[in-house]
VOSEGU-778255 format. One record per residue: residue number from 1; residue in one letter; x, y, z of N, C-alpha, C, O in turn. Coordinates in steps of 0.05 Angstrom, whole numbers, plus 5000, padded with zeros to 4 digits. Example, Ala and Ser with C-alpha at 12.3 -4.5 7.8 and 13.67 -1.06 7.14 Angstrom:
<rs>
(1, A, (5264, 4886, 5156), (5246, 4910, 5156), (5264, 4934, 5156), (5285, 4934, 5169)),
(2, S, (5257, 4955, 5142), (5273, 4979, 5143), (5258, 5001, 5157), (5268, 5023, 5161)),
</rs>
This chain:
<rs>
(1, M, (5017, 4976, 5000), (5000, 5000, 5000), (5017, 5025, 5000), (5012, 5044, 4985)),
(2, A, (5039, 5024, 5017), (5057, 5047, 5019), (5071, 5051, 4992), (5076, 5074, 4984)),
(3, K, (5078, 5029, 4979), (5091, 5031, 4953), (5073, 5044, 4933), (5082, 5061, 4917)),
(4, E, (5047, 5037, 4933), (5028, 5049, 4914), (5026, 5079, 4919), (5025, 5095, 4900)),
(5, T, (5025, 5087, 4944), (5023, 5116, 4951), (5048, 5131, 4941), (5046, 5153, 4931)),
(6, K, (5071, 5118, 4944), (5095, 5130, 4935), (5095, 5134, 4905), (5104, 5155, 4895)),
(7, E, (5085, 5114, 4890), (5084, 5117, 4861), (5065, 5139, 4852), (5071, 5154, 4834)),
(8, E, (5043, 5142, 4867), (5024, 5163, 4861), (5037, 5190, 4865), (5032, 5209, 4850)),
(9, Q, (5053, 5193, 4887), (5067, 5218, 4893), (5086, 5225, 4870), (5089, 5249, 4863)),
(10, V, (5100, 5205, 4860), (5119, 5210, 4838), (5105, 5221, 4814), (5114, 5240, 4801)),
(11, I, (5081, 5209, 4808), (5065, 5218, 4785), (5057, 5247, 4789), (5058, 5263, 4771)),
(12, E, (5047, 5254, 4814), (5039, 5281, 4820), (5062, 5301, 4817), (5058, 5323, 4807)),
(13, V, (5085, 5293, 4827), (5108, 5311, 4825), (5115, 5316, 4796), (5121, 5339, 4788)),
(14, D, (5114, 5296, 4779), (5119, 5299, 4750), (5100, 5318, 4737), (5108, 5335, 4722)),
(15, V, (5074, 5315, 4744), (5054, 5333, 4732), (5059, 5361, 4742), (5058, 5380, 4726)),
(16, D, (5064, 5365, 4768), (5068, 5391, 4778), (5093, 5404, 4766), (5093, 5428, 4760)),
(17, A, (5114, 5388, 4762), (5138, 5399, 4750), (5133, 5408, 4722), (5143, 5429, 4714)),
(18, L, (5118, 5392, 4707), (5113, 5399, 4679), (5095, 5424, 4678), (5098, 5441, 4660)),
(19, L, (5076, 5426, 4696), (5059, 5450, 4697), (5076, 5475, 4702), (5070, 5497, 4691)),
(20, G, (5096, 5472, 4718), (5114, 5495, 4724), (5130, 5504, 4700), (5141, 5526, 4699)),
(21, E, (5133, 5486, 4680), (5149, 5493, 4656), (5133, 5506, 4634), (5144, 5515, 4614)),
(22, L, (5107, 5508, 4638), (5089, 5518, 4616), (5092, 5548, 4612), (5096, 5563, 4632)),
(23, S, (5091, 5556, 4588), (5090, 5584, 4582), (5063, 5596, 4590), (5045, 5581, 4597)),
(24, K, (5061, 5622, 4590), (5036, 5635, 4599), (5013, 5626, 4581), (4991, 5622, 4591)),
(25, K, (5018, 5624, 4555), (4996, 5617, 4536), (4988, 5588, 4541), (4964, 5582, 4541)),
(26, N, (5007, 5570, 4545), (5000, 5542, 4550), (4987, 5538, 4577), (4970, 5521, 4581)),
(27, D, (4996, 5554, 4597), (4984, 5552, 4623), (4955, 5560, 4622), (4938, 5548, 4636)),
(28, E, (4949, 5580, 4606), (4921, 5589, 4603), (4905, 5567, 4589), (4881, 5562, 4595)),
(29, Y, (4918, 5554, 4569), (4905, 5532, 4555), (4897, 5510, 4574), (4874, 5499, 4573)),
(30, V, (4916, 5502, 4592), (4911, 5481, 4611), (4889, 5489, 4631), (4872, 5473, 4639)),
(31, F, (4890, 5514, 4639), (4869, 5524, 4658), (4841, 5522, 4646), (4823, 5513, 4659)),
(32, K, (4838, 5530, 4621), (4812, 5528, 4608), (4804, 5499, 4604), (4780, 5492, 4607)),
(33, L, (4823, 5482, 4597), (4817, 5454, 4593), (4807, 5442, 4619), (4787, 5427, 4619)),
(34, R, (4820, 5447, 4641), (4812, 5436, 4667), (4785, 5447, 4676), (4770, 5433, 4688)),
(35, R, (4780, 5472, 4669), (4754, 5483, 4676), (4731, 5469, 4662), (4710, 5463, 4674)),
(36, I, (4735, 5463, 4636), (4715, 5448, 4621), (4712, 5420, 4632), (4689, 5411, 4635)),
(37, L, (4734, 5407, 4638), (4732, 5380, 4649), (4718, 5380, 4677), (4703, 5362, 4683)),
(38, T, (4724, 5400, 4693), (4711, 5402, 4719), (4681, 5406, 4716), (4665, 5394, 4730)),
(39, E, (4673, 5423, 4697), (4645, 5427, 4692), (4630, 5402, 4682), (4606, 5400, 4685)),
(40, N, (4646, 5384, 4671), (4634, 5359, 4661), (4638, 5335, 4680), (4636, 5312, 4672)),
(41, G, (4645, 5341, 4705), (4646, 5320, 4725), (4672, 5305, 4728), (4672, 5284, 4741)),
(42, Y, (4693, 5314, 4716), (4719, 5300, 4718), (4732, 5307, 4745), (4735, 5331, 4751)),
(43, S, (4740, 5286, 4759), (4752, 5291, 4786), (4781, 5301, 4782), (4792, 5301, 4760)),
(44, E, (4792, 5311, 4804), (4820, 5321, 4804), (4839, 5299, 4796), (4858, 5303, 4780)),
(45, D, (4835, 5275, 4806), (4853, 5252, 4799), (4851, 5246, 4770), (4871, 5240, 4757)),
(46, K, (4827, 5246, 4759), (4823, 5239, 4731), (4836, 5261, 4714), (4848, 5254, 4693)),
(47, Q, (4834, 5286, 4722), (4846, 5307, 4707), (4876, 5305, 4707), (4889, 5310, 4686)),
(48, R, (4888, 5297, 4729), (4917, 5294, 4731), (4926, 5271, 4713), (4948, 5272, 4701)),
(49, D, (4911, 5250, 4711), (4917, 5228, 4693), (4918, 5238, 4664), (4935, 5230, 4648)),
(50, I, (4898, 5254, 4657), (4897, 5265, 4630), (4921, 5284, 4625), (4933, 5282, 4603)),
(51, L, (4927, 5301, 4644), (4950, 5319, 4641), (4976, 5303, 4639), (4994, 5312, 4625)),
(52, A, (4978, 5281, 4653), (5003, 5265, 4652), (5008, 5255, 4623), (5030, 5250, 4615)),
(53, N, (4986, 5252, 4608), (4989, 5244, 4580), (4994, 5267, 4561), (5008, 5265, 4541)),
(54, L, (4983, 5291, 4568), (4985, 5314, 4550), (5010, 5330, 4554), (5022, 5339, 4535)),
(55, L, (5018, 5334, 4579), (5039, 5354, 4585), (5066, 5348, 4573), (5079, 5366, 4563)),
(56, P, (5075, 5322, 4573), (5102, 5318, 4561), (5104, 5327, 4532), (5123, 5340, 4525)),
(57, D, (5084, 5321, 4516), (5084, 5330, 4488), (5080, 5360, 4486), (5092, 5373, 4469)),
(58, M, (5064, 5371, 4505), (5059, 5400, 4504), (5085, 5415, 4510), (5091, 5435, 4497)),
(59, V, (5100, 5406, 4531), (5125, 5419, 4538), (5146, 5416, 4516), (5160, 5435, 4510)),
(60, Q, (5147, 5392, 4504), (5166, 5388, 4482), (5160, 5406, 4458), (5178, 5418, 4447)),
(61, A, (5134, 5408, 4451), (5126, 5426, 4429), (5131, 5455, 4436), (5138, 5471, 4419)),
(62, Q, (5128, 5462, 4461), (5133, 5489, 4470), (5162, 5497, 4466), (5168, 5519, 4458)),
(63, H, (5181, 5478, 4471), (5209, 5484, 4466), (5215, 5488, 4437), (5234, 5501, 4429)),
(64, E, (5198, 5477, 4420), (5201, 5479, 4391), (5186, 5503, 4380), (5184, 5507, 4356)),
(65, G, (5174, 5519, 4398), (5159, 5543, 4389), (5130, 5538, 4381), (5118, 5555, 4368)),
(66, K, (5120, 5515, 4388), (5092, 5508, 4380), (5074, 5508, 4404), (5078, 5491, 4422)),
(67, P, (5056, 5527, 4407), (5038, 5527, 4430), (5017, 5505, 4429), (5014, 5491, 4409)),
(68, A, (5003, 5501, 4452), (4984, 5479, 4454), (4961, 5480, 4434), (4951, 5460, 4425)),
(69, N, (4953, 5505, 4428), (4930, 5507, 4410), (4938, 5499, 4381), (4920, 5493, 4365)),
(70, Q, (4964, 5499, 4375), (4972, 5488, 4349), (4976, 5458, 4351), (4972, 5444, 4331)),
(71, L, (4985, 5449, 4374), (4990, 5420, 4377), (4964, 5404, 4379), (4961, 5384, 4367)),
(72, Y, (4946, 5414, 4395), (4921, 5400, 4400), (4896, 5412, 4388), (4875, 5400, 4388)),
(73, G, (4898, 5437, 4377), (4875, 5451, 4367), (4863, 5467, 4390), (4873, 5468, 4412)),
(74, P, (4840, 5481, 4383), (4827, 5497, 4404), (4820, 5481, 4429), (4815, 5457, 4427)),
(75, V, (4820, 5494, 4451), (4817, 5479, 4476), (4790, 5465, 4478), (4787, 5444, 4489)),
(76, T, (4769, 5478, 4466), (4742, 5465, 4466), (4742, 5439, 4449), (4729, 5420, 4456)),
(77, V, (4758, 5439, 4427), (4759, 5416, 4410), (4774, 5393, 4425), (4766, 5370, 4424)),
(78, E, (4796, 5400, 4438), (4812, 5380, 4453), (4796, 5369, 4476), (4797, 5344, 4481)),
(79, A, (4781, 5386, 4490), (4764, 5377, 4512), (4743, 5357, 4502), (4737, 5337, 4515)),
(80, D, (4731, 5364, 4479), (4710, 5347, 4468), (4722, 5320, 4459), (4710, 5299, 4463)),
(81, H, (4746, 5321, 4448), (4760, 5296, 4440), (4766, 5279, 4465), (4762, 5254, 4463)),
(82, I, (4774, 5291, 4487), (4780, 5276, 4511), (4755, 5263, 4522), (4755, 5239, 4530)),
(83, M, (4733, 5279, 4523), (4708, 5269, 4535), (4694, 5249, 4518), (4678, 5232, 4529)),
(84, H, (4698, 5249, 4492), (4684, 5231, 4475), (4702, 5212, 4460), (4695, 5201, 4439)),
(85, A, (4726, 5209, 4470), (4745, 5190, 4458), (4733, 5162, 4458), (4724, 5153, 4479)),
(86, P, (4735, 5147, 4436), (4724, 5120, 4436), (4740, 5102, 4455), (4764, 5104, 4457)),
(87, K, (4726, 5085, 4469), (4739, 5067, 4487), (4754, 5046, 4471), (4743, 5036, 4451)),
(88, P, (4778, 5038, 4480), (4793, 5017, 4465), (4777, 4991, 4465), (4766, 4983, 4485)),
(89, A, (4778, 4978, 4442), (4764, 4952, 4440), (4776, 4932, 4459), (4801, 4930, 4461)),
(90, P, (4760, 4917, 4474), (4771, 4897, 4492), (4786, 4875, 4477), (4778, 4867, 4455)),
(91, K, (4808, 4866, 4489), (4824, 4845, 4476), (4808, 4819, 4476), (4799, 4810, 4497)),
(92, V, (4806, 4807, 4453), (4791, 4782, 4449), (4810, 4759, 4453), (4830, 4757, 4438)),
(93, P, (4804, 4740, 4471), (4821, 4716, 4473), (4822, 4701, 4447), (4802, 4699, 4433)),
(94, F, (4845, 4689, 4441), (4848, 4675, 4416), (4828, 4652, 4414), (4816, 4648, 4392)),
(95, W, (4824, 4637, 4436), (4806, 4614, 4435), (4777, 4622, 4428), (4763, 4608, 4415)),
(96, L, (4769, 4646, 4438), (4742, 4655, 4433), (4739, 4663, 4404), (4719, 4657, 4391)),
(97, S, (4758, 4678, 4393), (4758, 4685, 4365), (4758, 4661, 4347), (4743, 4660, 4327)),
(98, A, (4775, 4641, 4353), (4777, 4617, 4337), (4751, 4601, 4338), (4742, 4590, 4318)),
(99, T, (4739, 4599, 4362), (4713, 4585, 4365), (4691, 4599, 4348), (4676, 4585, 4334)),
(100, D, (4690, 4625, 4350), (4670, 4640, 4335), (4673, 4636, 4305), (4654, 4631, 4291)),
(101, L, (4698, 4638, 4295), (4702, 4635, 4266), (4698, 4606, 4257), (4689, 4600, 4235)),
(102, S, (4704, 4587, 4275), (4700, 4559, 4268), (4670, 4553, 4265), (4661, 4539, 4247)),
(103, L, (4654, 4565, 4283), (4624, 4562, 4281), (4614, 4575, 4255), (4596, 4564, 4242)),
(104, F, (4626, 4597, 4247), (4618, 4610, 4222), (4624, 4592, 4198), (4607, 4588, 4181)),
(105, F, (4649, 4581, 4197), (4656, 4564, 4175), (4639, 4538, 4175), (4632, 4528, 4154)),
(106, M, (4634, 4528, 4199), (4617, 4504, 4201), (4589, 4509, 4189), (4579, 4492, 4175)),
(107, S, (4578, 4532, 4195), (4552, 4538, 4184), (4553, 4540, 4153), (4535, 4531, 4140)),
(108, M, (4575, 4552, 4143), (4577, 4555, 4114), (4581, 4527, 4101), (4569, 4522, 4080)),
(109, F, (4598, 4511, 4112), (4603, 4484, 4101), (4577, 4468, 4101), (4571, 4454, 4082)),
(110, C, (4563, 4469, 4123), (4538, 4454, 4125), (4517, 4464, 4105), (4502, 4448, 4093)),
(111, L, (4517, 4490, 4101), (4499, 4501, 4081), (4506, 4491, 4053), (4488, 4482, 4038)),
(112, I, (4532, 4492, 4046), (4540, 4483, 4020), (4535, 4453, 4016), (4524, 4445, 3995)),
(113, Y, (4542, 4437, 4036), (4537, 4408, 4033), (4508, 4401, 4034), (4499, 4382, 4021)),
(114, G, (4492, 4417, 4048), (4463, 4413, 4048), (4451, 4418, 4020), (4434, 4403, 4011)),
(115, I, (4461, 4439, 4007), (4451, 4445, 3979), (4460, 4423, 3960), (4444, 4414, 3943)),
(116, M, (4485, 4413, 3964), (4494, 4392, 3947), (4478, 4366, 3952), (4471, 4352, 3933)),
(117, A, (4472, 4360, 3977), (4456, 4337, 3983), (4428, 4339, 3972), (4416, 4319, 3963)),
(118, Y, (4417, 4362, 3972), (4390, 4366, 3961), (4388, 4361, 3932), (4369, 4349, 3922)),
(119, F, (4410, 4368, 3917), (4409, 4365, 3888), (4423, 4339, 3879), (4424, 4332, 3856)),
(120, S, (4435, 4324, 3899), (4450, 4300, 3892), (4430, 4277, 3887), (4410, 4274, 3902)),
(121, S, (4434, 4262, 3866), (4416, 4241, 3858), (4420, 4215, 3875), (4401, 4200, 3879)),
(122, T, (4445, 4211, 3884), (4450, 4187, 3900), (4467, 4194, 3924), (4482, 4213, 3923)),
(123, A, (4465, 4179, 3945), (4480, 4184, 3970), (4510, 4180, 3966), (4526, 4193, 3979)),
(124, K, (4517, 4162, 3947), (4546, 4156, 3943), (4561, 4181, 3934), (4585, 4183, 3939)),
(125, Q, (4547, 4199, 3920), (4561, 4223, 3910), (4569, 4241, 3933), (4585, 4260, 3929)),
(126, M, (4559, 4236, 3957), (4564, 4253, 3980), (4581, 4239, 4001), (4581, 4249, 4024)),
(127, Q, (4594, 4218, 3995), (4608, 4203, 4016), (4634, 4215, 4025), (4638, 4216, 4050)),
(128, Q, (4651, 4223, 4007), (4678, 4231, 4015), (4678, 4258, 4030), (4672, 4279, 4019)),
(129, G, (4687, 4257, 4055), (4691, 4281, 4071), (4666, 4297, 4076), (4668, 4321, 4082)),
(130, S, (4642, 4285, 4075), (4618, 4300, 4079), (4605, 4295, 4106), (4584, 4306, 4112)),
(131, G, (4617, 4278, 4122), (4607, 4273, 4149), (4610, 4297, 4167), (4627, 4314, 4162)),
(132, I, (4594, 4298, 4188), (4594, 4322, 4205), (4621, 4325, 4219), (4629, 4348, 4224)),
(133, L, (4635, 4303, 4226), (4661, 4305, 4239), (4682, 4317, 4219), (4699, 4332, 4227)),
(134, S, (4681, 4308, 4194), (4699, 4319, 4174), (4695, 4349, 4170), (4714, 4364, 4168)),
(135, L, (4670, 4357, 4169), (4664, 4385, 4166), (4673, 4401, 4191), (4683, 4424, 4189)),
(136, L, (4671, 4389, 4214), (4680, 4402, 4239), (4710, 4406, 4239), (4720, 4427, 4247)),
(137, V, (4724, 4385, 4230), (4754, 4387, 4228), (4762, 4410, 4209), (4780, 4425, 4216)),
(138, M, (4749, 4411, 4186), (4756, 4432, 4167), (4749, 4460, 4178), (4764, 4479, 4174)),
(139, S, (4726, 4461, 4193), (4718, 4487, 4204), (4737, 4496, 4226), (4744, 4520, 4227)),
(140, I, (4746, 4478, 4243), (4766, 4486, 4264), (4792, 4495, 4251), (4804, 4515, 4260)),
(141, M, (4800, 4481, 4230), (4825, 4489, 4217), (4822, 4518, 4206), (4840, 4535, 4210)),
(142, A, (4800, 4523, 4192), (4796, 4549, 4180), (4793, 4571, 4202), (4804, 4592, 4200)),
(143, G, (4779, 4564, 4223), (4775, 4583, 4245), (4801, 4590, 4259), (4806, 4614, 4264)),
(144, V, (4818, 4571, 4264), (4844, 4575, 4276), (4862, 4592, 4258), (4875, 4611, 4267)),
(145, M, (4863, 4585, 4232), (4880, 4599, 4214), (4872, 4629, 4211), (4889, 4646, 4212)),
(146, F, (4846, 4634, 4207), (4837, 4661, 4203), (4840, 4677, 4229), (4847, 4701, 4228)),
(147, S, (4835, 4665, 4252), (4838, 4679, 4277), (4867, 4686, 4282), (4873, 4709, 4290)),
(148, Y, (4885, 4668, 4276), (4914, 4675, 4280), (4923, 4696, 4260), (4938, 4714, 4267)),
(149, F, (4913, 4694, 4235), (4920, 4714, 4215), (4911, 4742, 4223), (4926, 4762, 4220)),
(150, N, (4886, 4744, 4234), (4876, 4770, 4243), (4893, 4781, 4266), (4899, 4805, 4267)),
(151, T, (4902, 4763, 4285), (4919, 4771, 4307), (4946, 4781, 4296), (4956, 4801, 4305)),
(152, W, (4957, 4766, 4278), (4982, 4773, 4265), (4980, 4800, 4250), (4998, 4816, 4252)),
(153, N, (4958, 4804, 4236), (4955, 4828, 4220), (4952, 4853, 4237), (4958, 4875, 4227)),
(154, R, (4942, 4850, 4262), (4938, 4874, 4279), (4964, 4882, 4294), (4965, 4903, 4305)),
(155, L, (4984, 4865, 4293), (5009, 4871, 4306), (5025, 4892, 4291), (5022, 4893, 4266)),
(156, P, (5040, 4909, 4304), (5058, 4928, 4289), (5077, 4911, 4272), (5085, 4889, 4279)),
(157, K, (5084, 4922, 4249), (5099, 4907, 4229), (5126, 4897, 4240), (5136, 4876, 4233)),
(158, D, (5138, 4913, 4258), (5164, 4905, 4269), (5161, 4883, 4290), (5182, 4872, 4298)),
(159, K, (5137, 4877, 4299), (5133, 4857, 4319), (5120, 4832, 4308), (5115, 4812, 4323)),
(160, R, (5114, 4831, 4282), (5101, 4808, 4270), (5121, 4786, 4266), (5144, 4791, 4258)),
(161, P, (5113, 4761, 4270), (5131, 4739, 4261), (5135, 4741, 4230), (5118, 4752, 4216)),
(162, K, (5156, 4730, 4221), (5162, 4731, 4192), (5139, 4718, 4176), (5127, 4699, 4184)),
(163, T, (5135, 4730, 4152), (5113, 4720, 4135), (5118, 4691, 4127), (5099, 4675, 4126)),
(164, W, (5143, 4683, 4123), (5148, 4656, 4114), (5142, 4636, 4137), (5135, 4613, 4132)),
(165, I, (5146, 4645, 4162), (5139, 4628, 4185), (5109, 4624, 4186), (5099, 4602, 4191)),
(166, L, (5094, 4646, 4181), (5065, 4644, 4181), (5055, 4625, 4159), (5038, 4608, 4164)),
(167, L, (5067, 4627, 4135), (5059, 4609, 4113), (5066, 4580, 4119), (5051, 4562, 4114)),
(168, L, (5090, 4576, 4130), (5099, 4549, 4137), (5080, 4537, 4158), (5073, 4513, 4156)),
(169, A, (5073, 4552, 4178), (5055, 4543, 4199), (5027, 4536, 4187), (5014, 4517, 4194)),
(170, G, (5019, 4553, 4168), (4993, 4548, 4155), (4993, 4522, 4139), (4974, 4507, 4140)),
(171, V, (5014, 4518, 4124), (5017, 4493, 4109), (5017, 4469, 4127), (5003, 4449, 4122)),
(172, A, (5032, 4471, 4149), (5034, 4448, 4168), (5006, 4443, 4180), (4998, 4420, 4184)),
(173, L, (4991, 4464, 4187), (4965, 4461, 4198), (4946, 4448, 4178), (4930, 4430, 4186)),
(174, I, (4948, 4456, 4153), (4931, 4444, 4133), (4937, 4414, 4130), (4919, 4398, 4127)),
(175, L, (4962, 4407, 4130), (4970, 4379, 4127), (4960, 4362, 4150), (4949, 4340, 4147)),
(176, V, (4962, 4373, 4175), (4953, 4358, 4198), (4923, 4354, 4197), (4913, 4331, 4202)),
(177, F, (4908, 4375, 4192), (4879, 4372, 4191), (4869, 4356, 4167), (4849, 4342, 4169)),
(178, S, (4883, 4358, 4145), (4876, 4341, 4122), (4880, 4312, 4128), (4864, 4295, 4120)),
(179, F, (4901, 4305, 4143), (4906, 4278, 4151), (4883, 4268, 4170), (4873, 4246, 4167)),
(180, L, (4876, 4285, 4189), (4854, 4278, 4207), (4828, 4273, 4191), (4813, 4255, 4197)),
(181, S, (4823, 4291, 4172), (4798, 4288, 4156), (4799, 4262, 4140), (4778, 4249, 4137)),
(182, S, (4822, 4255, 4129), (4824, 4230, 4113), (4820, 4206, 4130), (4809, 4185, 4121)),
(183, V, (4829, 4207, 4155), (4825, 4185, 4174), (4796, 4181, 4180), (4786, 4159, 4182)),
(184, L, (4782, 4203, 4184), (4753, 4202, 4190), (4737, 4190, 4168), (4717, 4177, 4173)),
(185, V, (4747, 4194, 4143), (4732, 4182, 4120), (4732, 4151, 4122), (4713, 4138, 4113)),
(186, L, (4753, 4140, 4133), (4756, 4111, 4135), (4738, 4099, 4157), (4733, 4075, 4158)),
(187, I, (4728, 4116, 4175), (4712, 4106, 4197), (4682, 4107, 4189), (4672, 4128, 4180)),
(188, K, (4669, 4085, 4192), (4641, 4083, 4184), (4623, 4088, 4208), (4622, 4071, 4226)),
(189, S, (4610, 4110, 4209), (4592, 4117, 4231), (4573, 4139, 4222), (4578, 4151, 4201)),
(190, P, (4551, 4143, 4236), (4532, 4165, 4228), (4546, 4192, 4227), (4537, 4210, 4212)),
(191, L, (4566, 4196, 4244), (4579, 4222, 4245), (4600, 4227, 4223), (4609, 4249, 4219)),
(192, T, (4608, 4205, 4210), (4628, 4207, 4189), (4616, 4201, 4161), (4631, 4202, 4141)),
(193, S, (4591, 4196, 4160), (4577, 4190, 4134), (4560, 4214, 4125), (4553, 4231, 4141)),
(194, A, (4553, 4213, 4100), (4537, 4234, 4089), (4509, 4234, 4102), (4500, 4213, 4110)),
(195, M, (4497, 4258, 4104), (4471, 4260, 4117), (4451, 4272, 4098), (4458, 4282, 4077)),
(196, A, (4426, 4270, 4105), (4404, 4281, 4089), (4406, 4312, 4091), (4415, 4323, 4111)),
(197, W, (4397, 4325, 4070), (4400, 4354, 4069), (4386, 4369, 4092), (4397, 4389, 4101)),
(198, P, (4364, 4360, 4103), (4352, 4374, 4126), (4371, 4374, 4150), (4371, 4393, 4166)),
(199, V, (4386, 4353, 4154), (4405, 4351, 4176), (4427, 4372, 4173), (4434, 4386, 4192)),
(200, Y, (4438, 4374, 4149), (4457, 4395, 4144), (4446, 4422, 4150), (4459, 4440, 4161)),
(201, G, (4421, 4426, 4141), (4407, 4451, 4146), (4405, 4458, 4175), (4409, 4481, 4183)),
(202, V, (4398, 4438, 4191), (4395, 4443, 4220), (4422, 4451, 4232), (4424, 4470, 4248)),
(203, F, (4443, 4436, 4225), (4470, 4443, 4235), (4478, 4471, 4226), (4491, 4486, 4241)),
(204, A, (4472, 4478, 4201), (4479, 4505, 4191), (4465, 4527, 4207), (4478, 4547, 4215)),
(205, V, (4440, 4523, 4213), (4425, 4543, 4229), (4436, 4545, 4257), (4440, 4567, 4268)),
(206, L, (4441, 4522, 4270), (4450, 4522, 4298), (4478, 4534, 4300), (4483, 4550, 4318)),
(207, C, (4496, 4528, 4282), (4523, 4538, 4283), (4523, 4568, 4277), (4538, 4584, 4290)),
(208, Y, (4507, 4577, 4257), (4507, 4605, 4252), (4494, 4621, 4275), (4502, 4643, 4281)),
(209, G, (4474, 4609, 4287), (4461, 4622, 4310), (4481, 4625, 4333), (4481, 4646, 4346)),
(210, A, (4497, 4604, 4338), (4518, 4606, 4359), (4539, 4627, 4352), (4547, 4643, 4369)),
(211, H, (4547, 4628, 4327), (4566, 4648, 4318), (4554, 4676, 4321), (4568, 4694, 4331)),
(212, F, (4529, 4680, 4314), (4516, 4706, 4316), (4514, 4715, 4346), (4519, 4738, 4352)),
(213, F, (4508, 4696, 4363), (4506, 4701, 4392), (4533, 4710, 4403), (4534, 4730, 4418)),
(214, L, (4554, 4695, 4397), (4581, 4702, 4407), (4590, 4730, 4397), (4601, 4746, 4411)),
(215, K, (4585, 4734, 4371), (4593, 4759, 4359), (4580, 4783, 4372), (4592, 4804, 4377)),
(216, R, (4554, 4781, 4377), (4539, 4803, 4390), (4546, 4806, 4419), (4549, 4828, 4429)),
(217, K, (4548, 4784, 4434), (4553, 4785, 4463), (4581, 4796, 4469), (4584, 4812, 4487)),
(218, Y, (4601, 4787, 4454), (4629, 4795, 4460), (4640, 4816, 4441), (4664, 4823, 4442)),
(219, K, (4623, 4825, 4422), (4632, 4845, 4402), (4657, 4837, 4388), (4677, 4851, 4387)),
(220, L, (4656, 4813, 4377), (4679, 4801, 4363), (4683, 4813, 4336), (4663, 4822, 4323)),
(221, P, (4708, 4814, 4326), (4713, 4825, 4299), (4703, 4806, 4278), (4697, 4782, 4283)),
(222, G, (4701, 4816, 4253), (4692, 4799, 4231), (4713, 4781, 4221), (4734, 4777, 4234)),
(223, L, (4708, 4769, 4197), (4726, 4749, 4186), (4753, 4761, 4179), (4774, 4749, 4184)),
(224, F, (4753, 4785, 4167), (4778, 4799, 4160), (4780, 4823, 4177), (4774, 4846, 4168)),
(225, A, (4788, 4820, 4203), (4789, 4842, 4222), (4815, 4857, 4217), (4836, 4846, 4212)),
(226, N, (4813, 4884, 4221), (4837, 4901, 4219), (4847, 4909, 4247), (4867, 4923, 4249)),
</rs>
């Protein structure tokens, strides 16, 4: 507890020190900004947190001859920006994103195979890789790959794993899941055999419904998230 208090004191001293370095024009800018924030219910501690973010750049720009109204714009505009800044999107766990995308792909695969089964003249035409377990394996593979790609794509370029590593991992994942899918084809069971088109339809609706629920509840990104 004492340690936390000490850290808070250090932050306060830094803010106070930076406030003491402000020019008259910048000091007036900060005064007006704090007045607006106070009128809108911002506590003293919250204001100091905001100033801790603004003052270092403000003082640096001041040394370069640029006042705060040039750096941040009019004080009313900066205050509005602070008060209405969008909240950062919550970090989505990888497993949740992968599950959501897997459900999406499962619904699409079931829809496609359901249409094929509806127009297929014989059940034999639907035997290879059309069982629900095979579709599940393909869906998990696609969900994991797209989820990881989206995570990779959001990283700063200097922190991303090499592209060739990403491609190599993708190929390895495809080979592993393709092997699992081919093994499932050899197993004779209701879950590995072709199904009637209404069954595919039911799975498509259930999986898409679960995907829609997760996406709305946790505000998950889309298939190609930036």
